[in-house]
C-alpha positions in Angstrom: 106.6 72.2 93.0 110.3 73.0 93.2 111.4 73.8 96.8 113.5 76.7 95.4 110.3 78.6 94.7 109.3 80.7 97.6 105.6 80.6 96.9 104.2 77.2 97.8 101.0 75.9 96.0 99.1 76.4 99.3 100.2 80.0 99.5 99.4 80.5 95.8 95.9 79.2 96.4 95.5 81.7 99.4 96.3 84.6 97.1 93.4 83.7 94.8 90.8 83.2 97.5 91.5 85.7 100.3 91.5 89.5 100.8 94.7 91.0 99.3 94.6 94.0 101.6 97.8 94.7 103.5 99.1 97.2 106.0 102.4 97.3 104.2 103.6 96.2 100.7 107.3 95.8 100.4 109.0 95.6 97.0 112.3 93.8 97.1 113.3 90.8 99.3 116.9 91.6 99.8 118.4 92.5 103.2 116.4 95.7 103.7 113.1 94.3 102.4 113.2 91.1 104.4 114.3 93.0 107.6 111.3 95.3 107.3 108.9 92.5 106.4 109.8 90.5 109.5 109.9 93.4 111.9 106.6 94.8 110.7 105.0 91.4 111.0 106.3 91.0 114.5 104.5 94.2 115.3 101.2 92.5 114.3 100.9 94.0 110.8 99.9 92.3 107.6 102.8 92.4 105.1 103.1 91.6 101.4 106.7 90.9 100.3 107.2 91.2 96.5 110.3 89.9 94.8 111.2 89.6 91.1 113.4 86.6 91.7 111.4 83.4 91.9 114.1 81.2 93.6 114.6 81.2 97.3 118.4 80.9 97.0 118.8 84.0 94.9 121.4 86.4 96.3 123.3 89.6 95.5 126.7 88.8 93.9 128.3 92.2 93.8 129.0 92.9 97.5 131.9 93.1 100.0 130.0 90.6 102.2 131.1 92.8 105.2 128.4 93.9 107.7 129.4 96.8 109.9 129.0 96.4 113.7 126.4 99.2 113.7 123.9 96.7 112.3 124.5 93.9 114.8 121.7 95.1 117.2 119.2 94.9 114.3 120.5 91.4 113.3 119.9 90.3 116.9 116.5 91.8 117.0 115.6 89.8 113.9 116.8 86.5 115.5 119.2 86.2 112.6 122.5 86.2 114.5 122.4 82.6 115.7 121.2 81.4 112.3 124.1 82.9 110.3 126.7 82.0 113.0 125.5 78.3 112.7 126.0 78.7 108.9 129.6 79.8 109.4 129.4 83.6 109.5 132.5 85.1 111.0 132.4 87.8 113.7 134.5 90.5 112.0 137.1 93.0 112.9 139.6 94.8 110.6 143.2 95.8 110.4 143.8 99.0 108.4 147.1 100.0 106.8 148.1 103.4 105.5 151.6 105.0 105.0 151.5 105.8 108.7 151.5 102.1 109.6 149.0 99.5 110.7 146.2 100.8 112.8 145.6 97.4 114.3 142.7 95.1 115.2 141.1 97.2 118.0 137.4 96.4 118.4 134.9 99.3 118.4 133.0 99.7 121.6 129.5 100.9 122.5 128.7 103.8 124.9 129.1 101.3 127.8 132.5 100.3 126.7 131.4 96.8 125.5 133.3 95.5 122.5 131.2 95.1 119.3 131.5 93.2 116.1 129.8 92.8 112.7 129.8 89.8 110.4 131.6 88.6 107.4 129.2 86.3 105.6 128.7 85.5 101.9 125.5 86.8 100.4 124.8 83.4 99.0 124.7 82.2 102.6 123.0 85.3 104.2 120.3 86.1 101.7 118.5 82.7 101.6 118.6 82.4 105.4 117.1 85.9 105.9 114.5 85.5 103.2 113.4 82.2 104.7 113.2 83.8 108.1 111.1 86.7 106.7 108.6 84.7 104.6 107.9 82.2 107.4 107.1 85.0 109.9 103.3 84.9 110.6 101.8 87.9 108.9 104.1 87.9 105.9 102.7 86.9 102.5 105.3 86.3 99.8 104.9 87.1 96.1 108.1 85.7 94.4 108.7 86.0 90.7 106.6 89.2 90.6 107.2 92.8 89.8 105.1 96.0 90.2 103.5 96.9 86.9 101.3 99.8 88.0 100.5 102.0 90.9 96.9 103.2 91.5 96.7 106.5 93.4 93.7 108.2 95.1 94.0 111.7 96.5 97.8 111.7 96.2 98.3 108.3 97.9 99.1 104.9 96.5 96.1 102.8 97.3 96.7 99.7 95.1 99.7 98.0 93.6 99.3 95.9 90.5 101.6 92.9 90.2 102.7 91.0 87.1 104.9 88.0 86.6 104.4 84.5 88.1 101.4 85.8 90.0 99.1 88.7 88.8 97.4 90.4 91.7 96.2 93.7 92.9 97.3 94.6 96.4 95.7 97.2 98.6 97.9 98.9 101.1 98.4 101.9 103.4 102.2 102.0 103.1 104.4 101.1 100.1 108.1 100.4 100.7 110.8 100.5 98.1 113.5 98.0 98.9 114.3 97.0 95.4 117.9 98.1 95.3 120.1 100.5 93.4 118.3 102.3 90.5 115.0 101.3 92.2 112.4 100.4 89.5 109.7 101.4 92.0 111.1 104.9 92.4 111.2 105.2 88.6 107.6 104.1 88.4 106.6 106.6 91.1 108.4 109.4 89.3 111.1 109.8 92.0 114.6 110.6 90.9 117.8 109.8 92.7 120.7 112.3 93.0 123.9 111.1 91.5 127.4 112.2 92.5 130.8 111.3 91.0 132.8 108.3 92.1 136.3 108.4 90.6 137.2 104.7 91.3 136.6 101.3 89.7 136.4 98.1 91.7 137.4 94.5 91.2 136.6 91.6 93.5 137.0 87.8 93.5 136.6 84.8 95.9 139.4 82.4 96.7 140.0 79.3 98.8 143.2 78.7 100.7 144.2 82.3 101.2 147.0 82.4 103.9 146.9 85.6 105.8 150.2 87.2 106.9 148.7 89.1 109.7 146.2 87.5 112.1 142.8 86.1 111.0 140.7 89.2 110.6 139.7 91.4 107.7 142.4 93.7 106.3 142.4 96.9 104.4 145.1 98.8 102.6 144.8 102.5 101.7 147.7 103.8 99.5 147.0 106.9 97.6 144.4 106.1 94.9 144.7 102.4 95.5 142.7 100.4 98.0 142.9 96.7 98.8 140.8 94.4 101.0 140.9 90.9 102.3 137.6 89.5 103.8 137.7 86.0 105.4 134.2 84.5 105.1 132.2 81.4 105.8 132.9 78.1 104.1 136.6 78.8 103.8 136.0 81.5 101.3 138.1 84.7 101.3 136.8 87.7 99.3 139.6 89.9 97.8 138.8 93.4 96.5 140.8 96.1 94.9 139.9 99.7 93.9 141.8 102.3 92.0 141.0 105.3 89.8 139.2 104.8 86.5 142.3 105.8 84.4 143.8 102.4 85.4 140.7 100.4 84.5 141.5 99.5 80.8 144.9 98.1 81.6 143.5 96.1 84.6 140.6 94.8 82.6 143.0 93.2 80.0 143.8 90.5 82.5 141.7 90.8 85.6 143.0 87.8 87.5 146.7 88.5 87.0 146.1 92.2 87.6 144.4 91.5 90.9 147.2 89.2 92.0 149.9 91.7 91.2 148.0 94.6 92.7 147.4 92.8 96.0 151.0 91.6 96.1 152.3 95.2 96.1 150.7 95.9 99.5 152.7 95.4 102.8 152.0 92.1 104.6 149.5 91.0 101.9 148.8 87.3 101.3 150.1 85.6 98.2 147.1 85.0 95.9 149.2 83.0 93.4 148.9 80.0 95.8 145.2 80.4 96.4 142.4 78.6 94.5 140.0 81.0 92.6 136.3 80.5 93.1 134.4 82.0 90.2 135.3 84.9 88.1 136.7 88.4 88.9 133.8 90.8 89.2 134.6 94.3 87.9 132.6 97.6 88.0 133.9 100.7 86.2 131.1 103.2 86.8 129.5 103.2 90.3 128.3 106.7 91.1 126.9 107.5 94.5 123.1 107.5 94.4 120.7 108.8 97.0 117.0 109.6 97.0 114.3 110.9 99.3 113.4 108.8 102.3 109.7 109.1 101.5 107.2 110.6 99.1 103.4 110.5 99.5 102.9 107.1 101.3 106.0 105.5 99.8 109.1 105.0 101.8 112.6 103.8 100.6 115.1 101.7 102.5 118.5 100.1 101.8 120.1 100.7 98.4 116.8 102.0 97.1 117.3 104.9 99.5 121.1 105.3 99.3 123.7 103.3 97.3 127.2 104.6 97.9 130.8 103.9 97.0 131.6 100.4 98.4 134.9 101.5 99.8 133.7 102.0 103.4 131.5 98.8 103.3 128.3 100.5 104.6 125.7 99.0 102.2 124.6 95.9 104.1 124.7 97.6 107.5 122.7 100.6 106.3 120.1 98.2 104.7 119.5 96.5 108.0 119.4 99.8 109.9 117.2 101.9 107.6 114.6 99.0 107.6 114.5 99.0 111.4 114.2 102.8 111.6 111.3 102.7 109.2 109.5 100.0 111.2 110.1 101.9 114.5 108.7 105.1 113.0 105.7 103.6 111.2 104.5 100.5 113.1 102.3 102.2 115.7 100.7 104.6 113.2 99.8 101.6 111.0 98.6 99.5 113.9 96.4 102.4 115.3 95.1 103.3 111.8 96.5 106.9 112.2 97.6 109.1 109.3 101.1 108.2 108.2 102.5 111.7 107.3 103.9 112.5 110.7 105.5 109.0 111.0 107.0 109.2 107.6 108.5 112.6 108.5 109.9 111.1 111.6 111.6 108.4 109.5 113.0 111.0 107.2 114.4 113.0 110.1 116.0 109.8 111.5 117.7 109.1 108.1 118.9 112.7 107.9 120.3 112.7 111.5 122.0 109.3 111.3 123.0 108.9 107.7 123.6 112.2 105.9 126.9 113.0 107.8 128.3 109.6 106.7 127.0 110.1 103.2 128.9 113.4 103.0 132.2 111.7 104.0 131.7 108.8 101.6 130.8 111.1 98.7 133.8 113.3 99.5 136.3 110.5 99.5 134.8 109.0 96.3 135.8 112.2 94.5 139.4 112.4 95.8 142.6 110.6 95.0 144.4 111.6 98.2 143.8 112.0 101.9 142.9 115.4 103.1 144.5 117.0 106.2 141.9 115.5 108.7 142.3 112.0 107.1 146.1 112.2 107.5 145.8 113.3 111.1 143.3 110.5 112.0 145.2 107.7 110.3 148.6 108.8 111.6 147.4 109.2 115.2 145.5 105.8 115.0 148.8 104.1 114.0 150.5 105.6 117.1 147.9 105.2 119.9 145.3 102.8 121.0 142.7 105.5 121.9 143.0 107.1 118.5 142.8 103.6 116.9 139.6 102.8 118.7 138.2 106.3 117.9 138.8 105.7 114.2 137.4 102.1 114.4 134.2 103.4 116.1 133.7 105.9 113.2 134.6 103.4 110.5 132.1 100.9 112.1 129.4 103.7 111.9 128.9 103.5 115.6 129.8 107.2 115.9 128.8 109.9 113.6 131.1 112.6 112.0 130.1 115.1 114.8 131.7 112.8 117.5 134.6 111.8 115.3 135.6 115.4 114.6 134.6 116.9 117.9 137.1 119.7 118.8 138.4 117.8 121.8 138.9 114.6 119.7 140.8 116.5 117.0 143.0 118.2 119.6 143.8 114.9 121.2 144.7 113.3 117.9 146.9 116.3 117.1 148.7 115.9 120.5 149.3 112.2 119.8 150.6 113.0 116.3 153.1 115.5 117.6 154.2 113.7 120.8 154.3 110.0 119.9 156.9 108.1 117.8 155.9 106.9 114.4 154.6 103.3 114.0 157.2 100.7 113.2 155.1 99.6 110.2 155.0 103.1 108.7 156.1 103.5 105.0 156.9 107.2 104.6 157.5 107.0 100.8 154.0 105.5 100.1 151.5 107.9 98.6 148.5 109.2 100.5 
């Protein structure tokens, strides 16, 4: 059998001759699903991991490949950090430019003042490593090339999950987890609808070799009015370039995506010259990408990763939140599953964690996705960050999702940023005529 198939003949035989009763059935073997599968199994639970792709090297293509520092503790808990660093993953940091100047590469820090980092790693590198780590964890049974065909409920709870595809099986479970991505088919099957909000931007991204950075070696981001640009150095000598603007510019951009991307990036201060770089693959473009968010749980079904919340890619939170929501679910549910206790209270605990840790960030992402310009608070934060190291680190901590909106906009923090703005000279890299 082809080694690219996750399910070995030995495992296939096990499916036919053993009890298909699991503590947890997880649908989707991306970042969130594999994270939850491994962590649940490490807690001594029996886990079924269902994935519609049959090949072990399948990966998500539309991604910034940028993992926020907030997810690094989860990555370490998985034992994934050493594996992806051996494969070339880059410990990331980011320079941000606005009309007020460069904010600079100031690493975010934790509550003890220790500098933190995330990772830049291509999904074609990350996804197979994480999936292999998950499916080889004792307690995880893999069902690749399969999808959920039917849910069987008893007394308002999903008791059995019927699979179709490469393997037809009926799985019994106490907890069903949706980790099957944006527009989750499992949520649709369960009759759970996501809430959609407007995103005014389109996005374009492409991979290159031989990109020579003008500033340093870290990731870079430009925010100029409605236009946003990104440079993400990655493993294997690949640099991912992304550009976003409002949808009224899509048709003209789409006429010649490669040339349009080169011209757009060349217009930013200190941007690398893409005309001398070597393209890898095509330019990926997305015109309509509304913000989607659903309920953390319903009945005995829980949602994690993009199946829970899939937002505008501008802040680069998707991968990080996939790792984190999976961990929060495991921490809330593992003991109840292990002790055979009712799950309702644990699921409510998970929902409260999601609300407390994510909904403030969701509000900010949704709000910026609707706007073409910075608001007053945006201008204050970016201007102060370009003038002062404390303000720069304060902004980086929020952008890295280490601090929530409450800490970022605490009255004392706003007053300190205002004092910096009024008392310090402007950054030498400011460009006053640039739009905001």
